[in-house]
N, C-alpha and C positions, 0 to 999 in steps of 0.2 A: 634499750633500743635507741634512744636518742643519741647516746655516745657512739653507737655504731654507725648511725647515719651521718654524724658530724665527721667520723674518721673517714668515711667513704667520700664524702664530700670534699674533705681536705686532700684526699689522695687523687681524686679527679681533677681538682684544681691544679695540684702539682704536676700532674700528668700533662695537662694542658700547657702549662707554663713551660715545662721541660721540651715539649714538641715544638713550641714557639721558637725555641733556641736551637733547632735542628739544622742540619745540612745535608745534602745529597750524600749517600753512603755507596761506596763501592760495592758492586754485587747486589744492590737493593732489588728486591723482588724475586730473587732466585729461590728463596725459601717458600714463599707464597706460591710460585709456579709449580713447585713439585708436590705440595700437599694437596690432599683430597679435601673436598668440601666439609667432611665430618671430622677431620683431623685437626690437633691443636697446631697453630702456626701463629708466630709473632714476627712481623716483618716491618721494621720501622726504619725511618731515616736516622742518620747519626747525631747523637746528642753531642753538642759542642759545649765544652767547659773552657771558659776564658779565665786566664790568670793575669792579674795585674803585676806591676812592677814589685810589689811587696809579697806576692805569692798567694794572694787571696783569690778564691775561685768564685766565679758566678756562672749562672745558666740562664740564658735568655735575658741578661742584664739584671738579674736578681741574685744577690749574694747567696752562695750555697748554704751558708750558715742559717739564713733567714728561711730559705726553703725547707731545710731540715727541721727547723723548729716548728713549722706548720704541721709536719707528719710525726713530731716527737722523735726524730732521728738526728743523731749528732753528725753533721756533714762537715764540720769544722776540719776534720782530718784530711779533707781533700787539699788543703792548703799545702803550698810548697815553700821551701826555704828560699828567702831572697837571693841567697848565694846561687842556687840552682836557676832561678830565672835570669840572673845576671850573666850566668854561663851560657845558657841557651841563647840569649841575645847577643852576646859577643861572637858565638860561633854561628849565628844565623840559623838555629833550629827554631822554625817557626810553628811547627804543629807535629803532634804524634797521633796517629790513628791506630785503634785496634778494632778489627771488624770481623765479627762472626757471620759467615755466609754458609749456603747449602754445600759447598765444596771445599770449605776450609776456614782456617783462622788467618786473616791477613793483618800483617802490621807494616803501616807505611809511616815514614819519616820524611817531612817536607813534600808530601804528595806522591812518594815513589816507594815501592815495596822493598823490604829487606826480606832474607830468607823467612818463610813462614810455613805453617802446616797446611796440608792439603789432605783431604778425605773424600770417601764415598760411604755408602751404607755398609758394604761388606768390611771395609777397613775398620769402621767404628765398632761393629760387632766383634771382629777379631780382636780389638783392643780390649774390650771388656773380657773376652775368653782368656786372653793372654794374661791380664792382670789377676784373674781368678785363679789360673793354673799356677802362677807364681806365688800364691797365697796372699795377694794384696787384696783383701776383701773390703769392698766399700758397699754400703747399703744400696740396693737397686741400681747398681752401675750398669748392669745389662740392659735396664729399661731407659735409663736416663741418656746413656751415649747415643743411641739412635735418634733421640729427639733433638740432638745438637743441630741437625740439618735443618730442623723446622724453626730454628730461632735466628732470624736476621736482625741482629743488632750491632750497633757500633758506637764507639765513643772517640771523639776528636778533642785532644787537649791542645789548645792554642795558647801561644806564649807572645808576649810583646815583641814587636818587630823594631829592630834598632833603627834609629834615624838614617836615611839614605839607602836603606836596602829595599829592593823591590819585594812585594808582597807575593809570595808563592801560593798558587792554588792548592786546594785540598788534593787534587788529582792531576798528575804530571804525565803526559803521554806524547807520543809523537817525536818530532825532530829534536834532538839534543837530550832526550831522556836516556836513563841508563839501560832501559829495555832495548831501545832502538840501536845504540851503540853496541850492546852486547850481541845482539842478533846479527848484526852487520859483521862484527868480528868472527862470530862462529860460522857464518856462511862463507867468509873469505878463507878461513883455515879449511873448511871441508872442501871448498873448491880447489886448494892447493894439494890436499892429500887424496882425495878421490873418495875416500870411504872413511867412517868413523873408526878410530882405534878400537880394538877389542882386547879386554883382559878377563879371563875367567880363572879363578883361584879356588878350587875345591880343598877344603882342609878337613881330613877325617881323623877325629880323635878316637883314642882308645880308652877304656876305663881307668887305665893308670895314669892317664894324663898326657901320654905321649900322642904324637900325630903323624900323619904322612900327607905329602902333597905330590900328586903325580906318581904314585907308587914308590916314592922314596920317603923313607923315614926321616924324622927331624935329625937323628944321628948321622945318617947318610948324607942330608944336606949340609951338615955341619963340616963333615970330613970332605965334602966336595968343594965347599966354598970358603972354608975357614972362618965362617960366620957362626957365632954361637946360637944357632936357630933352636937350640933345646930350651933356650930361656923362654920361649913361648909356649912351653908346656903349661898345663892347667892342673890345678890342685884335684886330685881324685875325688875329694869331698864335694867340691863345687860341681864336678861332673855327676856325681851321684845324686846331688840335690836336684840338678836341672832335669835329669832323666827321670828321677822320682816323681817330678812335677809334670811329666809327660812331654817334655821339650826334647826334641830329637834333631831339629835343625834350625839354624838361623842364618840369615842371608843379608848382605848390604850391597845394593846395586845402585850404580849411578848412570845417568844418561842425560840427554839435552834437558829434560824436564826437571830433574832434580836428584835426590837421594832417597832411594826406596828401602824400606826395612820389612823383612817378613820373619815370621815365626812359625815352624812347621809348615811352610809353604803357603801361609795365610799373610796376605799383604796387610800391613799396618798403615796408619797415616804417614805420609811421605813430607819431605822438606822440599819446597819447590824453589828452583833457581833459573828457570827458564826465561824469565822476564826482567833481567839485569839486576836480580836482587843482590847478588854477590858483589858486583860492581859498585852498586849504590852504597852498600854498607862499608866497603873499603874506601870510597870517596868520603862518606860521613866521617870515619875514623880520622882521615887526613885533615878534613875541614875542622874537626873538633880538637885537633892537635894531639890525639890519642897515640899515632905513631911516633911522634917526635918525643913523647914523654916515656914510651917503653923503649924506643932505640934511639937515644940521644947521639947526635953526631953523624947519623946515617944520612946519605944524600936522598931525600924522599922523592925527588923527581926520577932519579934513576930506578929506585925501588919500585914506585908505581908504574914505571914503564915495563919493568920486567914482569910484574904481576900481571899487566894488561896483555903481555905477549903470552903468558902461561895459561891464563884462565880459559881462553877458547879450547886449548888442548885438554884440559881437565874436564870441561864441561861437555865436550862432543865425545869423549871417550866412554864407550860401553864397559863398565867394569862391574864384575861381580865376584864378591868375596862370600863364599858358602862355607859354613862350619856344620859338619855332621857329627853327632854324638852317638854313642852306642844306642842301638835300637833303631837307628835310621835306615838300616839296610845296605849302607855304604861301607865297605871295607870290612864287613863282619863275616 
């Protein structure tokens, strides 16, 4: 009994120390607001993990290794290589935040979001059902996934700021943010074209792997265009496996909010891009020198200008690619 009391006391002390090193969390309070009084809910500020120049981690000013030793847990694995710390410092990556909220899992770099997952209760339930039908069996998954909305937790990993660089806040909004610039570009494009572009592409597959689009078979499309569209045929075994699992349709749809995926008409968690997420991740790739390493010799200013002009077109287009399999009632 005394050992248990000591363990709980240590855990409570660690929890208090961890909370002392917290910061405001994006979306804080959303999980608590949607939970009933008698339901499980955890809604906390973001835990800040600070890394020094050698890659050692600390929480609330206490080395993570010491904190872990108090609870009998090895937290030395939180340490990062000094090479990574140096790279983040040189490219001005000051912090990375991973945040679970009622409406999704947000990832922010330098206070601005990159493409992240968005969900609601129905899409979480549909995910559990989809994984089960595909034979991906995880214990009590159907019970765990709905609880995700009731866990409001986040972690911010903060790295040393190079001398001369301004400190970036954990949340960047308003003038000059990627979200503000993306929304302005989208509004400008829509004002110029009058209405969002629309693309609807229904693809109906047969059991032998052939398909038709708009009442024309893949062979007819190939003869009409000279493009070998029959290369997109599916293996009949794969089709049989999907239909055997009860899958009759799949769809990918894009709009101003992001990329939406559905299975048998049931929406799964989506990927959000309505708040400048794509623009921010592209800017980060440029800032970190990733484009130059992948495409050496390319004029990055011209390439980024081209991407900036194309993104509003892509993001405002309502595109829907739907795949129908045997049993869907389409083309049968």
